[in-house]
N, C-alpha and C positions, 0 to 999 in steps of 0.2 A: 586376601589380606587387605588390599587397597580398597576394595568395596566396603569392607567392615569399617576401616578407618574413616572413609568418606561418610558413612551413615552416622558414625559417632560424632563427627564434626557437625553435620547437618542437624542432628537431634540433640546437641549438647544443651545442658541447662545452665543458665546464668542467673545471678542475683541482680535484682533491680533495686533502686534506692528505697522502695517501700517495704522491702523485706520479702516480698513474694518471689516465687521462682517462676521463670519463664522457660519455654523450650522453643526451638526453631524447627519449622518444617517448610521446605521449598523456599528458604530464605525469608520466611515471615515469622515474626514473634507471636507465639501462642501463650496467652496468660495462664496463670496458675488456676487450675480447675476448669479450664476451657477444653471442651472436647471437639475434635474435628469430625464433622459429618461427611464432607465431600471435598476433594481437591480436584478441580477441573481446569481444563485448558480449551482454547478454541478448536473446533473441529477443522481439519485441513480444508474442507469444502467451503468454510466460511470466508476464506481468503481467495476463493476461486477466481474472482474477477481480476485480482492483481496478477495471479499466475497467468491467466488467460491473456491479459494485456501484454505481459512480458513475452509470452509465446507468440503473440501477434506481431510484436516488433521484430522478433527473430525471423518470422515469415516475411515481413516487409524487407528485411535485409537481404534475404535470399532472392526475393522477387526482383528487387532493384538491381542486384548483381546479375541476374539472368537477363534483365532488360538491357542493361549496359552492354553485355556481350552480344546480344541480338542486334542492337543498333550498329555496333562496330562491324558486324559481319554482313550487313545488308548494304550493297552498293547504292541502290536506289534511294534508300533513306539518307545515306551519307551525302548524296548529291543534293537532296532537298534541304538538308541542314546547312548547306553552304551559304544560305541566306543569313545565317548568324555569324558569318566570318567577320563582319565589322566589330562584333563584340570581342573578338580575340585580341584586338589591339588595346581594348580598354581593360579587360579582365585578365588577359593572358591565358584564357581557357579555350579549349577546343569546343566546337559546336556541340558535340556529343556530351561533353562534360557539363556544358551549360544546361542542356535539357535534363540531364540526370540530377543536377543540383536543384533545378526548379521543381522537379517531381519530388525530390527529397524533402524540400520545404513544404510543398503542398500536402503531401501525405501525412507528415508529422503534425502539421497544424490542424488539419481536418480530424486526425485521430485524437489529438488532445482536446479539441473542441467537443467532439462527440462524447468522449469519456467524461469530460467535465459536466456535460449536461446530464448524463446518466447517473453520475456519482454525486451530483450537487456539490461540486467543488471546482475551484479555479486552478488547483495545482496541476492536473494533467496537462492543460494547455501551457502552463508556465514551464513545466519540465520538458515538454516537446519543443517549445521554442528555444530553450537552453540547449537541448541536444542538437537541434538544427544549427544553431549558432556555433556550437563547439565543432561540429562536423565541417562547417564551412571554413572556420578558422584553420582547422587542421589541413584542409585541402589547399587553401590560398597561401598560407604563411609558412608552412614547414618547408625546409629546403628539399630540393629534388636534384638528382634522382636519389632514391633510398638506397643506401649502401648496406645497411644492416638488416633492413626489413624488406623482403622481396614482394612488395605490394605496390601496385600502381597508385599514384597519388589520388585520382578520383575515387578509388575504392576504399581509401583509408577511412572516410566518413562512415561507410557502411560497416566496416569492421568495428569502429567505435560504437555505433548504434547496437550491433549485435552483442558486443561485450557488455555494454551497459544493460541490455535486456537480461542477459544471463545473470549478471551481478544483481539485478533487481529481484530475480527469482530467489537467489540465495538470501538476500537481505529480508525479503518478505517472510521466508520461512523462519529466519532467526527472530524477526519481530513477533511472529505468531507464537513461537516457543517462549518468548519473553512475557507472555500473558499467563498469570496464575490467579485462580480464583479459589479461595478457601472459605468454606461455609462451616461455621462452628455452631455450638449451642447458644452462643451469646451475640454473634455478629457475623456479617459477611465482609470479607476482606478482598479487595481487588488490587492486584499488582500488575502494572503494565509497563512496557518499555523494552528497549533493546540496549541502547547505550545509556540513555537517561531514564532512570526508573521513577515511576510514580505509584505510590501506594496509598490507598484510601480505604476506610471502612465505615460501615453504618450499623448501628445496633438495631435490633428488631423493634425496640420500643419507639423508634423514630420512623419506622416504615408505615405508611398509610395504605399503600397499594403495591402490588407486584405485577408488572407488565411483561408479557411474553410476545415476542415478534418472531414470526417464521414466514419466510418466503416459500416459493414453490419448491426450490431445491431443499430448503430446510425441512419441509414436510416430508419430502421423499427420503432424505438421508437422516432425518431425526436430529436436527440441530437448530438452534435459534438463539436469540438474545433475550436475556432476562434482566429487567431493570427494576430495582427497588425504588419506589417513589416515596419521598418524604413530603410533609405538609408544605414546605417551602418550594418544592419542585412541581406542584400541581399547576395545571394550566397549559396552554399551548403557546409556542413561539414559532416564528417563521425562520427557516434557514433558506438563504438565497444564494444562488450560484449564477454568476454572470460571466460570459466569455465573449471575447472579441478578437478577431484576427483580420488583418487587412493591409492595404498598401497606401501610398500617398493619395491615390485617386478614390479610394473607397474600401469597403470591407464587408464583413458579415459578423453578426453577433446574435446573442440570445440570452435569455435568463430563465431560471426555473426556481419556483418557490415550493418548499415542502414544509408542512406543519408537523412539528415534533413537540414532545413533552420537554419542558424546560429543565427537567432533572439533568444534572451534570452527567456527561457521557462517561466520566471516569468511574462512575458507580455501576455501569452496565456490565453484565457478564456476557461479553460478546461471543456469539457463535458457539456456545457450549453444546455438548451432546445431551440429549434427553432433557430439554429445557423444562418441560412440564413436570417431570419428576423433581428437578431442582426447585421449581416454584413451589411444589407441594411440601418439600422439606423446609423451605424458608417460611412458608405459610404456617406450618405446624409449629415451628420455633417462635414465630411471631405471636401466635395465640397463647403460648406458654409464658411470654415475656411480661 
């Protein structure tokens, strides 16, 4: 009964000011006389790099937790770390905790830098720096001992990182499901977003070319990105990613430029299944327009 009621709500017809009748499918208004050819969403594999990065951070959490217990159980290492005792009076941290914190920052910054270079984006490095800063603040400024949470203070930042990584997986999946692409006999409609929705469409008469992009995994699992190009979107532009991390005495950095079509990305059908079939449908509709 509830399924039937839901379908009635999703497919209900409403009157618009012009007197035509519209229907709704997947939260998108379909005009009177408009026929839906395909409704598509991104393939799960198209977001693999985000899932992999979150899983990598879970692995980092486990590895650093093991390394911390290893340092504390080795007497020889503890004696060698006694050289860091003067830092205890400044930071209030034990030598083992100082080493773990340094590794925590180093691994996160290097991971963010590497991901930023691969993705041509500055955001991974920014997010990793924020995660490292939040973990440090959690370790330094929260009261101790923990009375309600049976976790040693130096390990709190690792739990924060692990929880953030798992949350990132959930949010990535929710964001993927927020993408809906509706191809009709008149236009292509692209709806994206999770919390904030962005819906755009392009009629076939405005399309001058249809581009299909597939990587290695895309060819193996038959998914890719289909981008309808308009006359105003032709030509190439450069996307640049720059990343830098360092200290007072120096640092490291790099930049990467990628040539892309200037067509707005909100009109791209990202990571859809069987992209060449979708391109053929759109091309056929374009010829009839």
